[in-house]
C-alpha positions in Angstrom: 0.1 0.0 0.2 1.3 3.5 -1.1 1.6 6.1 1.4 -0.9 8.8 1.3 0.1 12.3 -0.1 -1.7 15.4 0.0 -3.9 14.5 -3.0 -5.4 11.6 -1.0 -5.9 13.4 2.3 -9.3 15.3 2.7 -9.8 17.8 5.5 -11.0 16.0 8.9 -13.3 18.5 9.4 -14.2 21.3 7.3 -16.2 24.1 8.7 -19.4 25.6 7.2 -18.1 28.7 5.1 -20.1 31.3 3.3 -18.9 31.7 0.0 -19.0 35.2 -1.5 -21.6 35.7 -4.3 -19.6 39.1 -5.1 -18.1 38.6 -8.5 -15.7 41.6 -7.6 -14.3 39.9 -4.5 -13.5 36.7 -6.4 -12.3 38.5 -9.1 -9.7 40.1 -7.1 -8.5 36.9 -5.2 -8.5 35.4 -8.7 -6.1 38.4 -10.2 -3.8 37.8 -6.9 -3.9 34.2 -7.7 -2.7 34.5 -11.3 -0.4 37.2 -10.6 1.5 34.5 -8.1 1.0 31.7 -10.8 2.5 33.4 -13.6 5.3 35.2 -11.8 6.1 31.5 -10.3 6.0 30.3 -14.0 8.3 33.1 -15.1 10.8 32.4 -12.3 10.6 28.6 -13.3 12.0 29.7 -17.1 14.3 32.0 -15.4 15.8 29.6 -13.3 16.2 26.9 -16.0 17.9 29.7 -18.1 20.4 30.3 -15.0 19.6 33.7 -14.5 18.7 32.9 -10.6 21.3 32.2 -8.2 20.7 29.3 -5.7 17.5 27.5 -5.2 13.8 28.5 -5.6 10.9 26.8 -4.0 7.8 27.6 -6.1 4.2 27.8 -4.5 2.6 26.5 -7.8 -0.8 25.1 -6.7 -0.9 26.8 -3.3 -1.9 30.2 -4.5 -5.4 30.1 -2.6 -3.9 29.9 0.6 -1.9 33.1 0.2 -4.8 35.0 -1.6 -7.2 33.9 0.8 -5.4 34.4 3.9 -4.0 37.8 2.6 -7.5 39.2 1.9 -8.6 39.4 5.5 -5.3 41.3 6.6 -4.6 44.8 6.6 -1.3 46.9 5.9 -0.7 47.1 9.7 -1.0 43.3 10.1 2.4 41.5 9.7 3.4 38.0 8.3 6.2 35.7 8.8 7.0 33.3 5.6 8.7 30.0 4.8 11.1 29.0 1.9 8.2 28.6 -0.4 7.0 32.1 0.3 6.8 33.9 -3.3 3.1 33.9 -3.1 2.9 35.1 0.4 4.9 38.0 -0.4 2.9 39.0 -3.8 -0.4 38.7 -1.8 0.6 40.9 0.7 1.5 43.6 -1.8 5.3 43.4 -2.5 6.2 45.6 -5.5 6.9 43.5 -8.6 10.0 45.4 -9.6 11.7 44.8 -6.1 10.7 41.5 -6.0 12.0 40.1 -9.0 15.2 42.2 -8.8 15.7 40.6 -5.4 15.4 37.2 -7.0 18.0 38.1 -9.4 20.4 39.6 -6.8 20.4 42.9 -8.1 20.8 46.0 -5.9 17.2 47.6 -6.8 16.0 44.4 -5.0 13.9 44.9 -1.7 16.9 43.7 0.2 19.4 45.2 -1.9 19.8 41.5 -3.7 21.3 40.0 -0.6 18.1 38.2 0.7 17.3 36.2 -2.8 14.4 33.9 -2.8 14.4 32.3 0.7 15.0 35.6 2.6 13.0 38.4 0.6 11.3 40.8 2.9 9.6 44.0 2.8 8.9 45.4 6.1 7.0 48.4 4.7 4.0 46.1 3.9 4.4 43.8 7.1 6.2 41.1 5.5 8.9 40.0 8.0 10.3 37.8 5.7 10.8 34.3 4.3 13.1 32.1 5.9 15.1 29.0 4.9 14.9 27.1 8.2 11.8 25.0 8.5 9.6 26.6 10.9 11.7 29.4 12.1 9.1 32.2 10.8 6.8 31.0 13.8 9.0 32.8 16.5 9.5 35.8 14.3 5.8 36.0 14.0 5.4 35.4 17.8 7.6 38.5 18.5 5.5 40.5 16.3 2.5 39.4 17.9 3.8 40.4 21.2 4.8 43.7 19.8 1.4 44.1 18.6 -0.2 43.6 21.7 2.4 45.4 24.1 1.9 48.5 21.8 -1.8 47.9 21.8 -2.0 47.8 18.1 -5.5 46.6 16.7 -2.9 44.2 14.5 -2.3 40.4 13.9 0.6 38.7 13.2 0.6 35.3 10.9 3.0 32.5 10.9 2.8 30.6 7.6 4.2 27.1 7.9 4.0 23.8 6.1 3.0 20.3 7.5 6.7 19.5 7.1 7.5 21.8 10.3 4.9 20.2 12.6 7.5 17.8 14.3 9.6 21.1 14.9 9.7 21.9 18.7 9.7 25.5 17.8 6.1 24.9 16.8 5.2 23.5 20.0 6.9 26.3 22.0 5.3 29.0 20.4 1.8 27.4 20.3 2.1 27.5 24.2 3.3 30.9 24.3 0.8 32.3 22.0 -1.8 30.8 24.1 -0.4 31.9 27.6 -0.1 35.2 26.6 -3.3 35.3 24.5 -1.1 36.8 21.8 -3.0 38.1 18.4 -1.5 35.4 16.4 -2.7 33.2 13.5 -0.9 30.2 12.8 -1.7 29.5 8.9 -0.6 25.9 8.1 -0.1 24.9 4.3 -0.8 21.4 4.6 0.5 20.1 1.3 1.0 16.2 2.3 4.7 16.3 1.7 7.9 17.1 4.0 10.4 17.6 1.2 10.6 14.2 -0.3 8.2 12.2 2.0 4.8 12.1 2.9 4.3 13.9 6.4 2.1 11.2 7.3 5.2 9.0 7.3 7.0 11.5 9.7 4.1 12.6 12.2 2.2 10.5 14.9 -0.4 13.2 15.3 -2.5 15.7 13.2 -2.5 19.8 13.8 -6.3 19.5 15.0 -5.2 17.4 18.1 -1.9 19.4 18.7 -3.8 22.8 18.7 -6.5 21.1 21.1 -3.8 20.2 23.4 -2.9 23.9 23.8 -6.5 25.1 23.9 -6.3 26.9 20.6 -9.1 26.9 18.2 -8.3 25.0 15.1 -10.2 25.5 11.6 -9.6 23.0 8.7 -10.5 24.3 5.2 -10.1 23.3 1.5 -6.9 25.0 0.7 -7.5 24.8 -3.0 -10.8 26.6 -2.9 -9.9 30.2 -2.4 -13.3 31.5 -1.7 -13.3 29.1 1.4 -10.0 29.9 2.4 -10.9 34.0 2.5 -14.1 33.3 4.2 -12.4 31.2 6.9 -9.6 33.6 7.2 -12.1 36.6 7.6 -13.5 35.0 10.4 -10.7 33.7 12.3 -8.7 36.7 11.7 -11.6 38.7 13.4 -11.6 36.8 16.3 -7.9 37.1 16.7 -7.9 40.8 16.1 -10.6 41.6 18.8 -8.7 39.6 21.4 -9.8 36.1 21.6 -6.1 34.8 21.1 -4.4 32.8 18.9 -6.1 30.4 16.6 -4.9 27.8 13.8 -6.0 27.8 10.3 -5.3 24.3 8.3 -5.5 24.9 4.7 -5.2 21.2 2.9 -3.6 22.3 -0.5 -1.5 20.7 -3.0 2.4 20.8 -4.0 2.6 20.7 -8.1 6.0 21.1 -8.4 8.8 19.5 -6.5 10.4 20.5 -3.2 12.9 22.7 -5.3 12.9 23.8 -8.8 14.4 21.0 -10.7 13.2 18.1 -8.4 12.3 15.3 -10.5 9.9 14.0 -8.0 10.5 10.3 -8.9 9.2 9.5 -5.4 5.5 10.7 -6.3 3.0 8.4 -7.9 2.7 9.0 -11.3 -1.0 8.9 -11.3 -1.3 11.5 -8.4 0.6 13.9 -10.5 -1.6 13.4 -13.5 -4.7 14.1 -11.3 -3.4 17.3 -10.0 -5.0 19.8 -12.8 -8.2 18.9 -11.3 -7.4 20.4 -8.0 -5.7 23.6 -9.3 -7.1 26.3 -7.3 -7.1 29.0 -10.5 -8.8 26.9 -12.5 -11.7 26.3 -10.1 -12.0 30.2 -9.3 -12.2 30.9 -13.0 -15.2 28.4 -13.3 -16.8 30.1 -10.6 -16.4 33.4 -12.1 -17.8 31.9 -15.2 -20.8 30.9 -13.2 -21.1 34.5 -12.0 -21.2 35.8 -15.9 -17.5 36.4 -16.4 -16.3 35.6 -20.0 -13.4 34.1 -21.3 -12.5 37.2 -23.1 -12.5 39.0 -19.7 -10.4 36.4 -18.0 -8.0 36.6 -20.8 -7.7 40.3 -20.3 -6.9 39.7 -16.7 -4.1 37.2 -17.7 -2.7 39.5 -20.5 -2.6 42.6 -18.0 -0.6 40.5 -15.2 1.9 39.2 -17.9 2.5 42.6 -19.2 3.2 43.8 -15.5 5.4 40.7 -15.0 7.4 41.3 -18.2 8.1 44.9 -17.4 9.1 44.1 -13.8 11.6 41.1 -15.3 13.0 44.0 -17.9 13.5 46.3 -14.9 15.4 43.9 -13.0 17.6 42.6 -15.8 18.6 46.5 -16.1 19.3 47.0 -12.5 23.2 47.0 -11.4 24.5 44.2 -9.4 25.2 44.7 -5.6 28.5 46.7 -5.0 30.8 44.0 -3.1 32.4 46.8 -1.0 28.9 47.7 0.5 28.0 44.2 1.1 31.0 43.2 3.3 30.5 46.6 5.2 27.1 45.3 6.2 28.9 41.9 7.4 32.0 43.3 9.0 32.8 46.4 11.2 36.4 48.0 11.4 37.3 46.6 14.9 39.7 49.8 15.4 36.9 52.2 14.6 34.6 50.1 16.8 36.9 50.1 20.0 38.9 53.1 19.0 
C-alpha cells in the first residue's frame, strides 16, 4: 500500500463557510492568485536559463492559501513566511519590480539583492521575511504578535508554515506562548502532504487539530484549493484574533504541484497522483466560479494579459538593474574593529 500524499488526504473537518457571491471580490482573489502563478512560472523559466542564483521553491498549486489569507489582513498586520514564500510576499502587496530584482540578486531588490528567494522581505508592507529554516518564521511572528499586544496595536501577526514543520519543537513552544500570553497570532498551516521528499504522514504520529487542542487553541480546517473557502474562513478567524480572543490555527489542505525545489524530478511521487493535479488547481476552480457568475473567457484573458505585461515589465527592469557593490555588501557583514573600539 502506497503512503498517502496531499492528493489523497481530505480535511478531517471542514467548517461551514459562506462563499462570496460578489463577483468583484472573487475577481480580486483570482487576480492575486494568477499574479502569483504567472510570476512563479516566469521564475521557473528564468531558473532553467540560469538567471537566478541558488535554489527556488515555488508555490504553484498553493496560491489560494496566500490570496485567501491575505484578503483578511490589513497593511498594519504582519506575516512571517517560509522557504516557499513567493505567494505570501506577492499577495501581501510586495512590489513586482523589487521582488524580481531581489531574486535576480540586483541592487534594486527589496533587500538590495542580498536576501534572495528564501529571505525576501519588505517591512513596509508587514512582510517580515521568508526563511530557509523550517519553522523559523514561527518565532518571528510570535515576537511580532507580542509587539502588537504590548504597543496596543489592533493588528495580528500571521505565521505561515507547512506540515513538514509540525515535528519542529519551535512550533510547540510558539503555540504554548501564544496561548499563555493570549497573543494576536494566527498559525496558518499550508498542508500539502509532503515534508520535502516524503509524505508527512510517515513522519508524524499526530495531526495539527489534536496539537492545537492540546494547547486549547481553536483550529479550523479548510479546503486550501478553494480560494473562496480560505478567504471566508480567514476573515472569520482573523476577526476573532484581532478582537482579543487569542491565537488560532487555520489549516489549509492544499497541493504542491512542483517538487520540493525547482528541478526536483519527483520520482518518489506516484505518476497517477501527478496526472490528477490539474483537477485540484485553485485557479481553474476560481475561473469556473467566475464564469458561473457571468465572466467571459475574454474577460479572463484580459486579466491574464494585464498580469503578464506587469511581470515582463518587472523582469526587464530587474535585468537592467546593477549588481550589488561588493564593498557595500561586506560593510554590512564586517565592522572595522579599530573604529569600533577606538
